[in-house]
Structure formats: structure tokens, C-alpha cells
C-alpha positions, 0 to 999 in steps of 0.5 A, spaced: 500 499 500 502 507 498 501 512 503 504 519 504 509 520 509 505 525 513 499 521 513 503 515 516 506 520 521 499 523 523 496 516 524 503 515 529 501 522 532 494 520 533 496 514 536 501 517 541 507 515 538 510 522 537 517 520 537 516 516 531 512 520 528 518 525 529 523 519 526 519 518 520 518 525 519 525 527 519 528 520 515 531 520 509 525 516 506 521 518 500 514 522 501 510 516 498 511 510 502 510 503 499 508 499 505 513 493 501 518 497 498 519 501 504 518 496 510 526 495 512 527 502 512 521 503 517 523 497 521 530 501 522 526 507 525 522 502 530 516 501 526 515 493 525 512 491 519 506 488 523 505 495 526 505 498 520 500 493 518 496 494 523 496 502 522 494 501 514 487 500 515 487 506 518 489 510 512 483 512 507 483 516 501 487 519 496 495 517 499 497 524 498 495 529 503 493 536 501 497 543 504 493 543 510 494 536 512 502 537 511 502 544 515 499 541 520 503 535 521 509 540 520 507 545 526 506 538 530 513 535 529 516 542 530 512 542 536 514 535 539 521 536 536 522 542 540 520 539 546 524 533 545 530 537 544 528 542 551 528 536 555 534 533 552 538 540 554 535 542 561 540 541 567 537 537 572 535 540 578 540 542 583 542 537 589 540 531 584 546 527 581 545 524 574 549 519 571 
């Protein structure tokens, strides 16, 4: 099955898989994914073939989303990426020794 990368990321975001959606959105993958051709690359990012197959029935309509859908996804991914970077770069509270 073919679907847009933004559609897949949107589904992952709806399923609460924000980290995986960010990884896929930023990965060097084609904009239009093929579930068979790109299965190995997606598995390398953490989306196993069985998980991908379970998500595919949720995809309906044209595999390419409109500009509005891409803009919403870009905003969601940007916000999530900013949150992750912030979490990674914040110093631990005083008096707490991590590591």
C-alpha cells in the first residue's frame, strides 16, 4: 500500500507515538511510502512490519494529503521536536546527581 509520509506521521501522532512520528518525519525517506518497499527502513526507525500493517487500515482516501494537512503535521512535529530538545538540554535540578 502507498501512503504519504505525512499521513503516516499523522496516524502515529494520533496513536500517541510522537517520538516515532518525529523520527519518520525527519528520516531520509521518500514522501510517498510503499509499505513493502520501505518496510525495512521503517523497521530500522522502530516501526515493525506488523505495527505498520496494523496502522494501514486507518489510512483512507488519497495517499497524498493536501497542503493544509502537511502544514499541521509540520507544526506538530516542530513542536514535538522542540519539546524533546528542551528535555534533552535542561540541566537536572540542583542537588540531584544524574549519571
